C-alpha positions as CSV (number, residue, x, y, z in Angstrom):
1,M,-11.9,18.1,24.5
2,T,-10.8,18.0,20.7
3,Q,-12.5,20.5,18.5
4,P,-14.0,19.4,15.0
5,T,-11.8,19.3,12.1
6,V,-12.7,21.3,9.0
7,E,-12.8,18.7,6.0
8,P,-13.3,19.1,2.3
9,A,-16.9,17.4,1.4
10,W,-16.0,13.8,1.2
11,Y,-18.1,10.9,1.3
12,L,-17.0,7.7,3.6
13,V,-18.6,4.5,4.0
14,I,-18.0,2.2,7.1
15,E,-18.2,-1.2,6.5
16,G,-17.9,-4.9,8.2
17,A,-19.7,-7.9,9.3
18,I,-22.3,-7.6,12.0
19,G,-20.9,-6.5,15.5
20,V,-17.7,-4.9,14.4
21,G,-18.4,-2.1,15.3
22,K,-19.6,0.1,12.3
23,T,-22.2,2.3,14.0
24,T,-19.7,3.1,17.0
25,L,-17.1,4.3,14.6
26,A,-19.2,6.3,12.2
27,R,-20.6,8.0,15.1
28,M,-16.9,9.1,16.8
29,L,-15.8,10.2,13.3
30,R,-18.8,12.2,12.9
31,D,-18.0,13.8,16.3
32,H,-14.6,14.3,14.9
33,F,-15.0,15.7,11.2
34,S,-18.3,17.5,11.8
35,A,-19.7,15.4,9.5
36,H,-23.2,14.4,8.6
37,L,-24.1,11.3,9.5
38,V,-26.6,8.8,8.2
39,L,-27.1,5.7,9.9
40,E,-28.4,2.3,8.3
41,V,-32.3,1.7,9.9
42,F,-32.8,-1.9,10.7
43,E,-34.7,-2.0,13.5
44,E,-37.9,-0.9,11.8
45,N,-37.7,-4.1,9.8
46,P,-40.9,-5.9,10.8
47,F,-39.6,-9.3,9.9
48,L,-36.2,-9.3,11.4
49,T,-37.1,-10.7,14.5
50,K,-38.5,-13.8,13.0
51,F,-35.8,-14.0,10.5
52,Y,-33.2,-14.6,12.9
53,E,-35.9,-17.4,14.2
54,S,-36.1,-19.0,10.8
55,R,-34.2,-17.5,8.2
56,A,-35.6,-19.8,5.7
57,Q,-38.9,-18.8,6.0
58,Y,-38.8,-15.1,6.4
59,A,-35.5,-14.6,4.0
60,F,-37.3,-12.8,1.3
61,Q,-39.6,-10.7,3.2
62,T,-36.9,-9.5,5.2
63,Q,-34.6,-8.7,2.0
64,M,-36.9,-7.1,0.2
65,F,-37.6,-4.7,3.1
66,F,-34.0,-3.7,3.5
67,L,-33.4,-3.6,0.0
68,L,-36.3,-0.8,-0.5
69,S,-35.8,0.8,2.8
70,R,-31.9,1.4,1.9
71,Y,-32.9,2.4,-1.4
72,R,-35.2,4.9,-0.1
73,Q,-32.8,6.3,2.4
74,Q,-30.1,6.7,-0.2
75,Q,-32.4,8.5,-2.3
76,Q,-33.8,10.9,0.4
77,K,-31.2,11.3,2.8
78,I,-27.6,10.6,1.4
79,V,-28.1,12.2,-2.0
80,P,-29.2,15.7,-0.7
81,L,-26.3,15.6,1.7
82,L,-23.3,15.3,-0.8
83,R,-20.7,17.6,-1.2
84,T,-22.2,19.9,1.3
85,R,-19.6,18.9,4.0
86,P,-18.3,15.6,5.0
87,L,-20.9,12.6,4.9
88,I,-20.3,9.5,7.0
89,T,-22.4,6.5,6.7
90,D,-22.4,3.1,8.7
91,Y,-23.3,0.9,5.6
92,M,-23.0,0.8,1.7
93,F,-26.1,-0.2,-0.4
94,A,-24.1,-3.1,-2.0
95,K,-24.0,-5.1,1.3
96,D,-27.7,-5.8,1.0
97,Q,-26.8,-8.3,-1.8
98,L,-24.2,-9.5,0.2
99,F,-26.8,-10.8,2.8
100,A,-29.3,-11.8,-0.1
101,R,-26.6,-14.1,-1.7
102,L,-26.5,-15.6,1.9
103,N,-30.5,-16.4,2.4
104,L,-31.9,-16.4,-0.9
105,S,-32.0,-18.8,-3.7
106,G,-33.5,-19.8,-6.9
107,D,-36.7,-17.7,-7.7
108,E,-36.4,-15.5,-4.9
109,W,-32.6,-14.7,-5.6
110,D,-33.4,-14.4,-9.7
111,I,-36.3,-11.9,-8.4
112,Y,-34.4,-9.9,-6.1
113,Q,-31.4,-9.5,-8.4
114,Q,-33.4,-7.9,-11.1
115,I,-34.8,-5.3,-8.4
116,H,-31.2,-4.9,-7.2
117,T,-29.6,-4.1,-10.2
118,A,-32.0,-1.5,-11.5
119,L,-32.0,0.0,-8.0
120,T,-28.3,0.3,-8.5
121,E,-28.0,2.5,-11.2
122,H,-29.2,5.6,-9.3
123,I,-26.9,4.9,-6.2
124,P,-24.0,7.3,-5.7
125,N,-20.4,6.0,-5.1
126,P,-18.3,6.9,-1.9
127,D,-14.9,8.3,-2.1
128,L,-14.0,5.5,0.4
129,I,-14.8,2.6,2.0
130,V,-13.6,1.6,5.4
131,Y,-13.7,-1.8,5.8
132,L,-13.4,-3.0,9.2
133,Q,-11.8,-6.8,9.7
134,A,-12.4,-8.9,12.3
135,D,-12.4,-12.6,13.2
136,T,-15.5,-14.5,14.1
137,D,-14.9,-15.3,17.6
138,V,-14.1,-11.7,18.4
139,L,-17.3,-10.8,16.2
140,M,-19.6,-13.1,18.3
141,A,-18.1,-11.8,21.8
142,R,-19.1,-8.0,20.4
143,I,-22.4,-9.1,19.5
144,A,-22.8,-10.5,23.0
145,Q,-21.5,-7.8,24.6
146,R,-24.3,-5.2,22.9
147,D,-26.9,-7.9,23.7
148,R,-29.7,-7.0,21.1
149,P,-32.6,-8.9,21.9
150,Y,-33.0,-10.5,18.5
151,E,-29.3,-11.1,18.4
152,R,-29.1,-13.3,21.5
153,N,-29.6,-16.4,19.6
154,M,-27.2,-15.4,16.9
155,D,-26.0,-18.5,14.9
156,R,-21.9,-18.9,14.7
157,G,-22.2,-20.3,11.5
158,Y,-24.2,-17.7,9.7
159,I,-21.7,-14.8,11.2
160,E,-18.8,-16.8,10.0
161,A,-20.3,-17.2,6.3
162,L,-21.1,-13.3,6.6
163,R,-17.6,-12.7,7.5
164,Q,-16.2,-15.0,4.5
165,A,-18.8,-13.2,1.9
166,Y,-17.3,-9.7,2.9
167,E,-13.6,-11.1,2.9
168,E,-14.5,-12.1,-0.9
169,Y,-16.4,-8.9,-1.9
170,F,-13.6,-6.6,-0.9
171,T,-11.0,-8.9,-2.4
172,A,-12.4,-8.6,-5.9
173,H,-14.1,-4.7,-5.3
174,R,-12.4,-2.3,-7.8
175,E,-15.1,0.3,-8.3
176,V,-14.1,2.4,-5.0
177,P,-11.0,2.7,-3.0
178,V,-11.2,0.6,0.1
179,L,-9.3,0.9,3.2
180,V,-8.8,-2.1,5.4
181,I,-8.5,-2.3,9.2
182,D,-7.8,-5.1,11.1
183,T,-10.1,-4.3,14.6
184,N,-9.3,-7.9,16.4
185,S,-6.8,-6.1,18.7
186,L,-8.4,-2.6,18.7
187,N,-10.7,-0.9,21.2
188,F,-11.2,2.3,19.3
189,V,-14.0,3.4,22.0
190,A,-11.9,2.9,25.4
191,N,-8.7,3.6,23.8
192,A,-7.5,7.1,22.3
193,E,-4.2,5.7,20.7
194,D,-6.5,3.3,18.7
195,F,-8.7,6.0,17.6
196,Q,-5.9,8.2,16.2
197,Y,-4.4,5.2,14.3
198,I,-7.8,4.7,12.6
199,L,-7.8,8.7,12.1
200,D,-4.2,8.6,10.8
201,R,-5.0,5.7,8.0
202,L,-8.2,7.4,7.3
203,R,-6.6,10.9,6.5
204,S,-4.0,9.2,4.7
205,A,-6.7,7.3,2.7
206,L,-8.5,10.3,1.8
207,R,-5.4,12.2,0.9
208,A,-7.0,15.1,3.8
209,G,-3.9,15.3,6.1
210,V,-0.3,15.3,5.5
211,F,1.6,13.8,8.7
212,Q,5.3,14.7,7.6
213,Q,6.9,17.7,5.7
214,P,5.9,17.4,2.1
215,L,8.1,16.2,-0.4
216,P,8.6,18.3,-3.8
217,Q,5.5,17.7,-6.3
218,F,6.0,15.6,-9.3
219,E,4.0,14.5,-12.0
220,I,3.6,10.3,-13.2
221,L,1.1,8.8,-15.4
222,S,-1.8,6.5,-14.4
223,A,-2.3,3.7,-16.1
224,E,-5.1,5.8,-18.4
225,G,-2.3,8.3,-19.2
226,W,-3.7,11.1,-17.1
227,P,-1.4,13.1,-15.0
228,V,-1.3,12.6,-11.3
229,Q,0.1,15.2,-8.8
230,G,2.2,13.3,-6.5
231,R,2.4,13.2,-3.0
232,P,4.4,11.0,-0.7
233,L,3.8,7.4,-0.6
234,A,0.5,6.9,-0.6
235,D,0.1,8.1,-4.1
236,W,2.5,5.9,-5.5
237,Q,0.5,3.1,-3.9
238,R,-2.4,4.1,-5.2
239,F,-0.8,4.5,-9.0
240,H,0.2,1.0,-8.9
241,G,-3.3,-0.2,-7.7
242,E,-4.4,1.6,-10.6
243,L,-1.8,0.2,-13.0
244,D,-2.3,-3.4,-11.7
245,R,-6.2,-3.1,-12.5
246,A,-5.5,-1.8,-15.9
247,K,-3.1,-4.3,-16.9
248,G,-4.7,-7.0,-15.4
249,F,-1.7,-8.3,-13.7
250,N,-1.7,-10.8,-11.1
251,A,-2.8,-10.1,-7.7
252,N,-1.7,-13.1,-5.6
253,V,0.1,-12.2,-2.6
254,Y,2.6,-14.9,-2.6
255,F,3.1,-14.7,-6.4
256,N,4.3,-11.0,-6.0
257,Y,6.1,-11.7,-2.5
258,L,8.2,-14.5,-5.1
259,R,8.8,-11.6,-7.5
260,L,9.9,-9.3,-4.9
261,G,12.5,-11.9,-3.8
262,E,13.7,-12.3,-7.4
263,E,14.0,-8.6,-7.6
264,V,16.1,-8.2,-4.4
265,G,18.1,-11.0,-5.8
266,N,18.9,-8.7,-9.0
267,L,19.7,-6.0,-6.6
268,G,22.1,-8.1,-4.9
269,R,23.9,-8.7,-7.8
270,E,23.8,-5.5,-9.3
271,L,25.4,-4.2,-5.4
272,A,27.9,-6.8,-5.6
273,Q,29.3,-5.7,-9.3
274,L,29.4,-2.1,-8.1
275,W,31.6,-3.3,-5.1
276,I,33.6,-5.5,-7.2
277,E,34.2,-2.3,-9.7
278,E,34.9,-0.1,-6.4
279,E,37.7,-2.7,-4.9
280,T,39.4,-3.0,-8.5
281,M,39.5,0.7,-9.2
282,V,40.8,1.4,-5.5
283,S,43.5,-1.3,-5.9
284,Q,44.8,0.5,-9.2
285,G,45.5,3.4,-7.5
286,L,42.2,5.2,-7.1
287,S,40.8,6.8,-4.1
288,A,37.7,5.3,-2.6
289,A,35.6,8.5,-3.5
290,E,36.4,8.4,-6.9
291,A,36.1,5.0,-7.3
292,R,32.7,5.0,-5.9
293,R,31.9,7.9,-8.4
294,L,32.8,5.9,-11.4
295,A,31.3,2.6,-10.5
296,L,27.9,4.5,-10.0
297,H,28.3,6.3,-13.3
298,R,28.9,3.1,-15.1
299,R,26.1,1.1,-13.1
300,G,23.6,3.8,-11.3
301,Q,21.3,3.1,-14.3
302,A,20.6,-0.5,-13.7
303,L,20.7,-0.1,-9.7
304,E,18.0,2.9,-10.3
305,S,16.1,-0.1,-12.7
306,E,16.4,-2.8,-9.8
307,L,15.7,-0.5,-6.8
308,A,12.4,0.9,-8.6
309,D,11.3,-2.9,-9.5
310,C,11.7,-3.6,-5.4
311,L,9.7,-0.6,-4.6
312,A,7.1,-1.5,-7.1
313,Y,6.4,-4.9,-5.6
314,L,7.0,-3.7,-2.0
315,L,3.6,-1.3,-3.2
316,K,1.9,-4.1,-4.6
317,L,2.1,-6.5,-1.8
318,A,0.8,-3.4,0.2
319,N,-2.1,-2.9,-1.8
320,H,-3.0,-6.5,-2.0
321,T,-2.8,-7.1,1.8
322,G,-4.9,-3.8,2.3
323,I,-1.9,-2.0,4.1
324,D,-1.3,1.6,4.1
325,L,2.5,1.5,3.7
326,E,2.8,5.5,4.1
327,S,0.8,5.1,7.5
328,A,3.0,2.2,8.4
329,C,6.2,3.8,7.5
330,L,5.2,7.0,9.7
331,E,4.5,4.8,12.9
332,K,7.7,2.9,12.5
333,V,9.4,6.3,12.3
334,R,7.8,7.5,15.5
335,R,8.5,4.6,17.2
336,D,12.2,4.8,16.1
337,R,12.2,8.0,17.6
338,E,11.0,7.2,21.2
339,R,13.6,4.4,21.5
340,P,16.6,5.3,23.7
């Protein structure tokens, strides 16, 4: 049996739509990291069963109970546990507002908003949110499999609306780093490799583990001008995320894909010029090695710039699609090493 690892004190939130596996994963991570675990208490809500029977009639009572219950739990349990050892929860306080936005309207929504805004000022932010994604059909199948009595008549349209609300929220979310994990094809309960995949991505996002030989340290400046001690690819990816937010750069995936194509074209032109200059000098009697050295001396700065631009857009695309590029590269290397 794997021994719990010793970790620095961080605060991690597992989030996602109903049925995605938040609580199950939170429990597994608690055991692995020997962390504190605070689970959302939802079954004590006296309006929950009636809410699923008639959402319009019982939405306000249900949401207000959840809001105050979650606030009390944050203050009484989560705040005292912070920074003692790793802390994991299976919900973020902001989720209450996601549900309320789907279920409330008019004066009820206005009242809820005022109370939620006042309470949010006293809620600590986590160090990382792990957002578990799944398609609506997958969510419905998992809900049916766990067979909670009050979920047996769960409306598919409600789950689809909730899933979309989560997607929209995390697309625009900027306050806390978010690690997005697509769970459609994962079974981290039954498959140890799937669980290890999540662990590797989580460690990389938390900077709690290094899965390759450490590279030389370097120093760069963030968008605000403060120094960042560089670590491999994850630091560069995070830096570009901060830069995009600070500068207000376009976050559209397809726009950045087109810009990457443009930069690859620029790189191709520089490489073509490099090749032409090399061949010209070789035809004039220089050795291939000397021709390469001279051509790189002349065109090296332009090549550096174009290669850096290509890397920047790759990192942007990884950020905008929620992909941990460092983990993806390490996984690719692992697979390549195993190939005959």
